[in-house]
Structure formats: structure tokens, C-alpha cells
N, C-alpha and C positions, 0 to 999 in steps of 0.2 A: 758604428755600423751604419751604412748608408742605405736607406729605403728609397726606392723610386716613388714618385708621387702616385703612380698607378697602384702599387702595392699598399700604400697607406689608404688610398681610396677603397681598395678591395677590402682591407681590414675594417675600415669604417662601415662599409656597406654590409659586411658580414656581421659586425657587432649590431648594426641596426636590424638586420634580418633576425638575429637571435633574440633581440628585444621584442620584436614583433611576434615571433613564434612563442616566446615565453608568455607574453600578455594574452595571446590567442589561447594558449594552453590553460592559463588561469581562468579566462572567460569560460572555456569549455568545462573546466572543473566546477566552477560556480553553477553553470547551467545544468550540469549533470547532478550536482547536489540538490538544486531546486527541483529537478525532475524526480529524483529519488524521494524527496520530501512529499511532493505532490502525489506520487504513486502510493507511498505509505498511507497518506491521508485518504486517498480514494479507496484503497483496499480496506482500510479500517472502517470506512463507511459501509462498504459492501459486507464486511465481516459482521458489523453491528446489525445490518439489515437481515442477514441470514440467521444470526442469533435470535433476533426478534421473531422472525418467521418460525424458527425452530421452537422457541418458547410458546408461540401461539399454537403451533401444532400439538405440543405437549399438553397445553391447557385443554384443547379440544379433546384429545385422547383421554385425559383425566376426567373430563365431564362425561364423556361416553361411558367410560368405565364405571363412574359413579352411578349413572343411570342404570347400567346393567346390574350393578350390585343392588340398587333399590328395587328393580324388577324381581330379582331373585329373592330378595328378602320378602317382598309382597307375596310372591308365589309360596314361599316357605310358610309365611303366616297363614295363608289361605288353607294350606294343608293341615297346619296345626290347629286351626280353628274348628 
């Protein structure tokens, strides 16, 4: 089978283009993977921060509740006395 020089060149340039696209795709995939990892890390940080804040709020509520209980106990004792 006889290929003209032009078609050989076309095939070569197509192969080259495919290689370029494949390497570009691979770079995109790596970049996307890194972005996903970064986002996961950032979200984890935000999640931890909100958990910490939530635990802080719970602790404050618990203290307030404890104070109310102590006040009620004191009131109760003053009635019993």
C-alpha cells in the first residue's frame, strides 16, 4: 500500500496531537485530584471548626443549666429551712 508523504505527515501530526491531548488530560486529572484533596482538607478544617464551636456552645448551655439547677436547689433549701 502506497501512502503519500502528506498522509504520513498527517498521521504523524495526528498521533502527536493525540499524545498532547492525552498528556493534557492526565495533567487535568492530576490537577483535579489535587483540587479535590485540597477541598476535602479545607472542608475538614471547617467541619472541625464548627464541631469545636458546637461543643463550646454545648458546654456553655451545660454551665447555664447547671447554674439554674443550683439556683433552684438553693431556693428549695430556703423553703425547706
